[in-house]
TORLO-647477 format. One line per field, with one value per residue (C-alpha): residue number from 1; residue in one letter; chain; x negated, y negated, z negated. Coordinates in nm, 4 decimals, m for minus. Each point is the difference from the previous one (the first is absolute). Example, Ala and Ser with C-alpha at 12.3 -4.5 7.8 and 13.67 -1.06 7.14 Angstrom:
# TORLO-647477
nr = [1;2]
rest = [A;S]
kette = [A;A]
x = [m1.2300;m0.1370]
y = [0.4500;m0.3440]
z = [m0.7800;0.0660]
# end
This chain:
# TORLO-647477
nr = [1;2;3;4;5;6;7;8;9;10;11;12;13;14;15;16;17;18;19;20;21;22;23;24;25;26;27;28;29;30;31;32;33;34;35;36;37;38;39;40;41;42;43;44;45;46;47;48;49;50;51;52;53;54;55;56;57;58;59;60;61;62;63;64;65;66;67;68;69;70;71;72;73;74;75;76;77;78;79;80;81;82;83;84;85;86;87;88;89;90;91;92;93;94;95;96;97;98;99;100;101;102;103;104;105;106;107;108;109;110;111;112;113;114;115;116;117;118;119;120;121;122;123;124;125;126;127;128;129;130;131;132;133;134;135;136;137;138;139;140;141;142;143;144;145;146;147;148;149;150;151;152;153;154;155;156;157;158;159;160;161;162;163;164;165;166;167;168;169;170;171;172;173;174;175;176;177;178;179;180;181;182;183;184;185;186;187;188;189;190;191;192;193;194;195;196;197;198;199;200;201;202;203;204;205;206;207;208]
rest = [M;L;K;S;L;L;P;K;N;E;N;F;Y;E;L;F;D;K;I;S;A;N;M;V;E;G;V;Q;T;L;V;R;M;L;D;D;C;E;H;Y;G;E;H;A;V;Q;L;K;S;L;E;H;Q;T;D;G;L;V;H;G;V;M;S;A;L;H;K;T;F;I;T;P;I;D;R;E;D;I;H;L;L;A;G;R;L;D;D;I;L;D;L;A;E;A;A;S;S;R;I;D;L;Y;R;P;C;E;V;P;R;E;A;R;E;L;S;Q;V;L;L;Q;S;V;K;L;V;Q;E;M;V;G;L;L;R;N;L;K;K;P;A;R;I;M;E;L;T;V;E;I;N;R;L;E;D;Q;A;D;Y;I;R;R;S;T;L;A;R;L;F;R;E;E;K;D;P;F;E;L;I;K;W;K;D;I;L;E;Y;I;E;R;A;T;D;R;C;E;D;V;A;D;I;T;E;G;I;V;L;E;N;T]
kette = [A;A;A;A;A;A;A;A;A;A;A;A;A;A;A;A;A;A;A;A;A;A;A;A;A;A;A;A;A;A;A;A;A;A;A;A;A;A;A;A;A;A;A;A;A;A;A;A;A;A;A;A;A;A;A;A;A;A;A;A;A;A;A;A;A;A;A;A;A;A;A;A;A;A;A;A;A;A;A;A;A;A;A;A;A;A;A;A;A;A;A;A;A;A;A;A;A;A;A;A;A;A;A;A;A;A;A;A;A;A;A;A;A;A;A;A;A;A;A;A;A;A;A;A;A;A;A;A;A;A;A;A;A;A;A;A;A;A;A;A;A;A;A;A;A;A;A;A;A;A;A;A;A;A;A;A;A;A;A;A;A;A;A;A;A;A;A;A;A;A;A;A;A;A;A;A;A;A;A;A;A;A;A;A;A;A;A;A;A;A;A;A;A;A;A;A;A;A;A;A;A;A;A;A;A;A;A;A]
x = [m0.5449;m0.3138;0.0288;0.3039;m0.1010;m0.3115;0.0430;m0.0040;m0.2592;0.2815;m0.2423;0.0921;0.3023;m0.1938;m0.2472;0.2827;0.1782;m0.3321;m0.0408;0.3657;0.0013;m0.3480;0.1929;0.3259;m0.2573;m0.2037;0.2999;0.1119;m0.3189;0.0114;0.3749;m0.1141;m0.3380;0.2670;0.1382;m0.3572;m0.2197;m0.1761;m0.1391;m0.0343;m0.3391;0.1015;0.2960;m0.2164;m0.2494;0.2405;0.1676;m0.3755;m0.0560;0.3472;m0.0608;m0.3902;0.1641;0.2524;m0.2813;m0.1126;0.3672;0.0077;m0.3618;0.1381;0.2497;m0.1990;m0.2593;0.3276;0.0778;m0.3332;m0.0010;0.3934;0.1008;0.3509;0.1432;0.3730;0.0843;m0.1630;m0.3530;0.0178;0.2586;m0.1790;m0.2730;0.2264;0.1735;m0.3008;m0.1434;0.3247;0.0416;m0.3374;0.0533;0.2630;m0.1829;m0.3235;0.2593;0.1045;m0.3569;m0.0921;0.2839;m0.1335;m0.3516;0.0984;0.2216;m0.3034;m0.2589;0.2543;0.1283;0.3410;0.1197;0.3521;0.1762;0.3126;0.3008;0.0330;m0.3417;0.1421;0.3002;m0.2193;m0.1790;0.3052;0.1191;m0.3498;0.0812;0.3293;m0.1778;m0.2539;0.2263;0.2106;m0.3143;m0.0735;0.3036;m0.0304;m0.3444;0.1488;0.2628;m0.2036;m0.1058;0.3433;0.1605;0.3451;0.1121;m0.0603;0.3388;m0.1962;m0.3180;0.2369;0.1197;m0.3086;m0.1228;0.2842;m0.0364;m0.3802;0.0348;0.2774;m0.2604;m0.2618;0.2574;0.0542;m0.4280;m0.0467;0.2874;m0.1156;m0.3164;0.1234;0.1981;m0.2398;m0.2712;0.2517;0.1546;m0.4379;m0.0601;0.2586;m0.0770;m0.3493;m0.2022;m0.3089;m0.1493;m0.2096;0.2821;0.2038;m0.3123;m0.0280;0.3717;0.0209;m0.2938;0.1313;0.3745;m0.1293;m0.2009;0.3146;0.2199;m0.2009;m0.0004;0.3970;m0.0788;m0.1997;0.2674;0.1892;m0.2665;0.0002;0.4088;m0.0140;m0.2935;0.2151;0.3145;m0.1999;m0.1020;0.3697;0.1009;m0.2842;0.0915;0.3543]
y = [m0.0044;0.1221;m0.0426;0.1762;0.2814;0.0625;0.1847;m0.1352;0.0761;0.1277;0.0641;m0.3212;0.1599;0.2814;m0.2363;m0.2163;0.3068;0.1138;m0.3790;0.0172;0.3179;m0.1082;m0.3043;0.1653;0.2356;m0.2688;m0.2254;0.3313;0.0739;m0.3709;0.0570;0.3008;m0.1603;m0.2437;0.2726;0.1531;m0.2148;0.3154;0.0259;m0.3581;0.1019;0.3035;m0.1508;m0.3169;0.2690;0.1658;m0.3267;m0.1259;0.3361;m0.0652;m0.3755;0.1081;0.2634;m0.2593;m0.2686;0.3239;0.0126;m0.3635;m0.0307;0.3038;m0.2208;m0.2774;0.2146;0.1183;m0.2990;m0.0665;0.2519;0.0389;m0.1457;0.0023;m0.0086;0.1348;m0.3077;m0.3293;m0.0432;m0.2686;0.1545;0.3153;m0.2267;m0.1743;0.3309;0.1749;m0.2610;m0.0968;0.3841;0.0097;m0.2974;0.1405;0.3209;m0.2788;m0.1914;0.3555;0.0737;m0.3450;0.0515;0.3353;m0.0888;m0.3100;0.2424;0.2225;m0.2918;m0.1818;0.3187;m0.2216;0.1170;0.0160;0.0029;m0.2008;0.1408;m0.2570;0.1374;0.3362;m0.1040;m0.2303;0.3130;0.1904;m0.3254;0.0510;0.3599;m0.0371;m0.2458;0.1872;0.2747;m0.1806;m0.1429;0.3357;0.0856;m0.2824;0.0433;0.3795;m0.1531;m0.2232;0.3320;m0.0345;m0.3156;0.1710;m0.0850;m0.3836;m0.0507;0.2526;m0.2139;m0.3473;0.1764;0.1003;m0.3574;m0.1509;0.2258;m0.0651;m0.3717;0.0948;0.1711;m0.2685;m0.2814;0.2885;0.0074;m0.3260;m0.0564;0.2573;m0.1496;m0.3441;0.1185;0.2457;m0.2874;m0.2470;0.2709;0.0829;m0.3689;m0.0289;0.3030;0.1675;m0.0989;0.0669;m0.2373;0.3234;0.1996;m0.2925;m0.0500;0.3810;0.0344;m0.3252;0.1398;0.3217;m0.0845;m0.2407;0.2860;0.1964;m0.2472;m0.1172;0.3608;m0.0542;m0.3174;0.2042;0.2384;m0.2632;m0.1183;0.3447;0.0087;m0.3341;0.1258;0.2993;m0.1939;m0.2136;0.3276;0.1203;m0.3643;0.0157;0.3789;0.0323]
z = [4.0689;m0.0393;m0.4088;m0.0172;0.1744;m0.2172;m0.3464;m0.2890;m0.3236;m0.2297;m0.2757;m0.1480;m0.1296;m0.1820;m0.1635;m0.1278;m0.1656;m0.1558;m0.1386;m0.1238;m0.1798;m0.1813;m0.0678;m0.1898;m0.1740;m0.1327;m0.1208;m0.1683;m0.2015;m0.1023;m0.1231;m0.1862;m0.1299;m0.1882;m0.2075;m0.0695;m0.1676;m0.1198;0.3810;0.1153;0.1466;0.1574;0.1867;0.0873;0.1726;0.2000;0.1258;0.0789;0.2201;0.1853;0.0193;0.1753;0.2469;0.1048;0.0547;0.2717;0.1311;0.0591;0.1939;0.2252;0.0828;0.1056;0.1663;0.2334;0.0845;0.1332;0.1909;0.1265;0.3221;m0.0469;m0.3327;m0.0988;m0.1908;0.0122;m0.0677;m0.2508;m0.1625;m0.0456;m0.1622;m0.2375;m0.0686;m0.1172;m0.2169;m0.1758;m0.1008;m0.0989;m0.2397;m0.1665;m0.1188;m0.0769;m0.2344;m0.1731;m0.0411;m0.1229;m0.2812;m0.0656;m0.0292;m0.2582;m0.2062;m0.0031;m0.0872;m0.2782;m0.1698;m0.1142;m0.3282;0.1018;0.3383;0.0195;0.1147;0.3044;0.1504;0.0446;0.1533;0.2440;0.0746;0.1122;0.1650;0.1995;0.0493;0.1758;0.2087;0.1353;0.0699;0.2171;0.1781;0.0521;0.1627;0.1951;0.1453;0.1210;0.1787;0.2204;0.1935;0.2234;m0.1049;0.0496;m0.3388;m0.0251;m0.1901;m0.2997;0.0143;m0.0223;m0.3085;m0.1376;0.0801;m0.2174;m0.2941;0.0161;m0.0229;m0.2889;m0.1972;0.0285;m0.1536;m0.2669;m0.0664;m0.0275;m0.2397;m0.2026;m0.0066;m0.0972;m0.2981;m0.1178;m0.0252;m0.1233;m0.2750;m0.0478;m0.0548;m0.2812;m0.2036;0.0991;m0.3024;0.1461;0.2635;0.1274;0.0937;0.1299;0.2317;0.0879;0.1217;0.2049;0.2118;0.0460;0.0565;0.2692;0.1654;0.0093;0.1016;0.2770;0.1305;0.0306;0.1994;0.2647;0.0549;0.0764;0.2579;0.1522;0.0390;0.1776;0.2346;0.0730;0.0454;0.2779;0.1812;m0.0241;0.1564;0.2318;0.1464;m0.0034]
# end
């Protein structure tokens, strides 16, 4: 009874909104980077800055967890959600840093397709996280979960088929190694989007 009467700290939602916004902006930067080989370094620096800002926001979530008696959703869910959202941007930044480091000669069209799939995924994740504030649209959250899972399957297919093509056609083994590394980081970011969807779906099922 006492717990239900105490106010809940709503700052978590604001922090999640800011983390999600940075995540989308970071992936948009990665997409632009793949179309702008003349300015790899500038895009990499911008994404690194966003990643650093987001680390501060995630630290704010963890700090608030230690100081808050009543949380709006389960503590473990808040912890997991913050970590997985952070992972998405970390992986996008890792991909950008390797693009800047390797300076690949050409960008396969599939790499652009994969980055666009990731961008679609993070935009859906942003919408999903925003809906946690009131949980009054569980049907929409479930729809988003299905679509994010579909996009993850698509990303995995693009990565595998691209590597298969490169193994057949790429004459320079160093270019092959570069793209194998870059594509894996981008695809792993879509995996983390799926993790966020699963966590959010669990929150909905627990609270509706």
